[in-house]
N, C-alpha and C positions, 0 to 999 in steps of 0.2 A: 809503819806498812805503808805502801803507796795506794792513793787513792784514784789513780788515772785508770780510766775506763779506754782512752785511746792514746798510743804512742807511736809516734813516727821518728827513728833512729836512722839518720845519714841515709835518708830515703831518694832515691833516685827513681823517677817517673817518667814514662814515656809511652811510645806506641811503635812495637815490633823493638828494631833495636835504636830508634831514635829518639834520645832524652828529649823530653821538655822541661824538666826542672831536676836539681842535684842538691845534694847533701840538705834534705828538707828534716828540721829537728822541730815535733811540736808534741804538745800534751792537753790532752781535754780531761778533767775531774769530774768524777761524779758530781751532779748539782749545778754544773759551771756551762754556761754559754760562751763559747768561743767564736768570734768572728774572723774570718780571713778575708781579708779586701786585696783588690787591684784588679788592673784594667783587664780589658777582653784581651786572652791570650796569655795570661801570666802565668797560665798552670794551676788554676784554682780548681777547677771542673776536673781536670788530671787525678789532681791529689785526692779527691774525694771518689772518685771510682776505684783508683788504687787502695785505699781504705776499704772502700765496700768490697772489694773483691772481684769487681770488672774486670780491672786490669791487674797484670802482675808486676810487682816491682822490678826494675831492673838492676838496682842493687839495694842494700840497706834492707831495714824490715818494718812491719807493721805489727803492733802488738794490742790485741784487746783484752781488756780485763785483766794486764799484765802478762799473757800467753802470746808468744808468736805466731800469727795466723797466714795459713797459706790456701785456707778452704775458699770453695765458690760462695759468693752472693748469698745464695739461698740457705746454706748452714750458718752464714754470720745472721740470718736474719732469724733463724731458730734460734740462737743463743741469745737474742736480746736487741737486736740492730734494726733500726728502721731507716730507709733511704729515699727521700724526697729529691727526686732530680728535677732537671732542669726543666724539662719537659712533663707536664702534667700526667700523672699516671692512671686517672677517671677511663674506666671504658664507656665511652660515649654512647653506646648503643643500649647500656644499663640504666634501670633508675638510680638514684642516689641511695636507695634501701639495698637494691641489688649489689650495687658496688659495696657497701660495708660488708654484706652479707659472703662476698668473694674475700675479703679482707679478714673476715672473723671478727668483726666488729660489730658489738649491739647498738642498734638506732638510739639506745637511752645513753650508750657511751658518748657516742658521736654528739648528740642535742647537749650533753653536758657541758662539751668543749666548745661546740659552737650552737647555741641555739638559735641561730640564725638560719640553720638548716631543717628546722623540726617542719613547716612547711612544703619543705620541698622533695621530701623523701619519695614521693610517687614520681617526682618527674625528671625525664630522662637528662641524664647527664649533659649530652650533646647540648640541649637546651637551658642549663645554665649559665649563668655569667661566669665570666673569667674569674672573679673572686669567688664567688660562688664553688666553682670548680675546685680551686685552690683550698677553700675551707674543706671541704669533703676530701681532697687530697691528704692534706694534713689530721683531718680526725681519723682518716685509717689508719697514718702512721702512729699518732699516739693514743689510738684507741687499742693499740696490741699492747700498751704499757711496755716500752721499750726501755733498754738501761742505755742506750744509745739512740742519738737521732743525727743522722747525717740530713742537712739542708740545702740543696742547690738553689740558688735563687727564687726564694718563695715569691718576691716582689714582683718578679717578670712580667711588665706590663699592665701592672695594677695600680689603682688609685693609693693615694700615699693614705688615706683613712683605712682602705682595705689590710695595706701593709703593716699598718700599727696593730690592727687586730690579730694578724696574724703571729707577728712578732710577741705581742702580750701572752697569745696561747704558748709560744716555743718559752717562753720566761717562766711562764706558771709552771710547766712541766719540768725546767729544772729545779726552783724553788721548792714544788709541792711533791715530785716524784723521786727527785734527786737524779733526772736525766741528764747524761753527760751530751751536749749538744756542740756540734759544729755546723758554723752556720757561714754560708758563702753571701754574701750583699753586694748589689751594687749601690743601694739605697745607704750609704756610709753614715748621715747623719743619724737616721734613725734606726740604725744597726747599734751604733754606739750607746744608745740608750737602754737596749736592753743586754748587754754583752759585759760579762766579767773582763775577758782578755782580748786581745786583737794580735792578730799575724798580718801583716803587710807583705805581699808577694809581689815581686819584680823580675819579669824574664825567668820565671822558675826558681828563684831564689828568695827566702824571707830575707827582706830589708830593715824589718824593724819589728819589734814586738814589745808589748808592756799592757798594762791594766787600760781598759777603755778610756778613765779619764787621762792617763798619761799621753795615749796615743791623740786625744781630743785636742790636745794643745798644740799639735801640728796637723788639724785636720785642713785646712787651706794648702800646705804642702801635698799632702796626699791627694787631695783632690785635684790639683793640678797636674800630679803624676798620672793620673788615670786618664787626663784629656790629652795628653804630652806622650804618655808612656815613656818617658825619662825618669830614671831615679835624679831626685834633687838632693842637692848638698844638703848635708844635715838629716836625710831621712833615718839614717840609722842609730842614731843616737842614742834612742833607749834600747836599741837590740840587745839580747844577752840574757 
């Protein structure tokens, strides 16, 4: 019996009739952290939006828990999906505690995930640091006990020590609650420390896939590809 919580089969993604990516095939299993790497414009966020139900696929299909889905995002959320977008989703005018109440997450649950939030509950979210806002965002997502977590650029604009803290929480959710995680990250080396498997996306295509250990062997090629936007020779050799 399949353990997959996310499956994309021959997925073509885009906006309107304009494709951004073609023939994407990827799988995320329960209890697994899968990282999607690629330069800006590679199609990572569009893939996430399509899996989340924000965008319809242009071709192919998305399956969640083994079933093809065409439902909107809010229905997928009710079925156990949490989606952390690249823009922090906290409501800036509400306190941290009020943000949690809106998400139906208890303060105790959030603080168990991020003890750093304990003294901040009465503080307006707009007055929190970027790292504190992102911890609150992730606490809201994980506090709902999801079966699937989509996390798009958790690290955006944050210090490495905060990024490490966030990624450890993601890893713990997979290990301890069996959450299937699809993670988009620009901090390649830090992402590889928590990932089980990796997909590298270039210009809307998966050009490399493998375990984190396998992909780590080509990390310098991947980092150069990020900077140049050019697929380097040999980058595909782990694919399959």
